[in-house]
N, C-alpha and C positions, 0 to 999 in steps of 0.2 A: 817351560824350560826346566830341565832336570837339575836338581841341586846336589846330587851325589851320583857316584858310579861304583861299580863293584871292582875291587882289586882282585889280584890273582890268588890272594890268601884265602884258604878254605879250612874248615874243620867239621867234624861230625858231632851232632847232638843226638845221641842214640843212632838211628839210621838216617837222620835228616842232615843233609849237607847244607852248611851255612857258609856265607861269604862275607868277608869284611867290606865295609863301605868307606868311601873317601869323598869328602866334600868337594864340589866343583865350583862353588861360589861362597861368598860371605852371606851369612844370615844368622839372626839372633846372636848368640855368643860363639858361634862356630865360624871358623875362618877357612877360606879356600885352602885345600890341601890337607886339612885335618883328617886323620884316620878316625873312623867311628867304630861302633861295635859290629855285631853280626846279625844278618837277616837271611832268610831263605829266599825271598823273592821281593820284587819291587812293591807288590801289594801290601807288604808288611809295614812299609814306611812311606808316607806321603811325600811327594816332591813339593807340595805347597806348605805354606806356613813355616814355623820354626821348629817343628818336631824333629827330634834327633835321637839316635841310639849311640850312647857313649861307651867308652872303656871296653869292657868285655861283656857287656850286656847282650842279650839275645832276644830276637823277635822272630817267630817262625809259625808254621802251620797256617791257619787262616786268620791269625791275629792281625790287627791293624793299629798303627800309631799315627796320629795326625793332629792337625792344628798346631798347638805349641807344646805338646806333651814331650816329656823327657824320660828316657830309660837309661839308667846309669849303673855304674859299678858292675856287679855280677848278677843283676836282676834279669829275670826271664819273663817274657810275655808270649803266650802260645795258645793253642786251641783256637777258639773263636773270640778270644778276648778283644776288647776295644779300649784303648787309652787315648784320651783326647783332652781338649781344653788346655788348661795349664797344669794338668796332673803330672806327678813325678813318681816314678817307681825306681827304687835305688837299693843299694847294699845287696842283700841276698834274697830280696823279696821275689815272690812269684805270683803272677796274675794269669789265670788260664780258664779253660772251659768257656762259658758264655759270660764271664764277668765283664762289667763296664766300669771304668774308673775315669772320672772327668772333673771339670771345674778346677779347683785348686787342691784337690785331694792329694795326700802323700801316703805312699805305701813303702815301708822300709824295714830294716832289720831282717829277720827271717820270716816275716809275715807271709801268709798265703791267702789269696783272695780268689775264689773260684766258683764254679757252677753259675747260677744266674744272678749273682750278687751285684749290687750297685754301691759305689763309693763316690761321693761328690761333695760339693761345697768346700769347706776347709777341713774336712775329715782327715784324721791321721790314724793309720793302722801300722803297728810296728811290734818289735820284739818277736815272740813266737806265736803271735795271735793268728787265728784262723777265722775267716769269714766266708761263708758259702751258702748254698741254697738260694733262696730268693730274698735274702736279707738286704736291708738298705742301711748304709752308714752315711750320714750327711750332717750339715750344719758345722759345728765346731767339735763334733764328737771325737773321742780318743779311745782307741781299742789297743791294748798292749799286754805285755806279760804273756801268759799262756791262755788268754781268754778265747772263748769260742762263741761265735755268733752265727746262727744258721736258721733254717726254715724260712718263715715269713716275718721274722722279727725286724724291728726298726729301732735304730739308735740315732738320736739327733740332739739338737740344741747344744748344750755344753756338757752333756753326759760323758762319763768316763767309766770304762769297763776294764778291769785288769786282774792280775793273779790268775787263778784257774776258774774264774767265773764263767758260767754258760748262760747265754740268752737264746731262746729258741721258741718254737711254736709261733704264736701271733703276738708275742709280748712286745711292748713298746717302752723304751726308756728314753726320757727326755728331760728338759730343764737342766738343772745342775746336779742331777743324781749321780751317785758314785756307787758302783757295784763291784765288789772284789772278794778276795778270799776264795772259798769254794761255793759261793752262792749260786743257786740255780733259779732263774726267772723264766717262766714259760707259760704255756696256755694262753689265756687272754689277759694276763696281768699287765697293768700300766703303772710305771713308776715315774714320778715327775716331781719337780720342785727341788728343794735343797735337802735331799735325802741320802743317807748312807746305809747300805745294806751289805753285810759281809758275813764271814764265818760260814756256818752250815745252813744258811737260809734256803728255804724251798718255797717259792711263791708261784702259784699258777692261776690265781684269781684274786680279785680285789678284796675279797673277804679275808685274805691271809695277811693283811697288814693294816696298821692304823698310824697315822702321823698326827701328832699333837703339837701345837705351837703357834706362835712363839710363847714359851713359858719359861719359868725359872728366872733367876737373877740376871742371867746373860741373854735372856729372850731367845733361846735356841729352840730348834725343833727336835722332838724326841720321836723315834720310829720304833714301833712294836711290830714284830713280824714272826711268822711261822717258821720253825726250823725243821730239819729232817726227822727229828725225834717226836714230831707233833707236839712240840712245846713252844712257848713264846720266848723269843729273844728280844733284846732291847739294844738300840744304838742311841747313846746319849752322851754328848760331849766326847770325852775320850774313852768312855765306858762301852764295852760290848759284852753281853753275857745274858744269862737267863733272867727271867723277870723277877724271881725271888731274890737273886743276888743283887739285882738293881734296887729293889725295895730296901734291902738291908743297907746298901750304900747310901741311899737317900735318907733313911732314918738316922743313920750315923752322922751324915754330913750336915743335915739341916735341923736335926734334933727338935722336931715338932713345930717349926715355924711355918709360915704360910707356904713357902716353897715345897716343903715336905708334903703338906696336905694336897697341893696341886698335883704333884707327881704321883702320889698314891691314888688320887682320883683318876688320873690318866691311866694308871695301870689297871684299875678296876674296870674302866671303860674298855680297855684292850681285851681283858678276859671275856667281856661280854661280846665284843665285836668280832674277834678273830676266830675263824672256823678251823678247829683242830681235828676235824674228822679225817680219817685216813683216805688216801686217794692220790691222784697225780700220775704223771708220766705218760698218760694217754693224750696225745695231741690231737 
């Protein structure tokens, strides 16, 4: 049984003719007679399940929306994209090329998900974020701001990527990691645990970072990492900056007590561990 029909209302998306749909029966939160969004052909929206195209949203090309997926507001799904499960695409988001979005993933804002990318689980992609290539976003991961995720990278767990951060190559970010600012993580780097990396970080292999903890009076983790100037930066509580500035702050704050000695030892270990040789960008 068909759950919708085409109305006589049409419009053009480029050179593609789209037709507005109208519900023929009650399903999900859609009531019989409700006007939907715009599709090119019936193959774009399944007659089974509760999938629906709402508002002024568009689905066209060889794209398909099925199961319980929802396309809302001014969102667009096209190319060979597939949106299914309980996924939702809304606001001004676009999903296209060979991208697949499923499970309970949400794509919104002005986000763009394209090429061979997968977004699933409870992932959220929004703002002006872009996800493409063969990247995978899943679990409870959050991608937003102007972040870019591409190539064969993977973001999962409770990881968050935002601002102008870029993750690419075969990099994997998971756990409760937070990557932001202008940080670049690529190559074979793996970032996990309760880690914050931001600013001008450039990490493309495991020898470019060291996490020490829990240490200090608050039992926090301190992250030492390579930056674009081939120097060591530090993320510690609310501090972010170069390792020498970090040591000056520690010496002033703790004035020679046990905490100071522990942090100084961690910094010395980081200088030994972190590879500051030039290189990078070749994936």
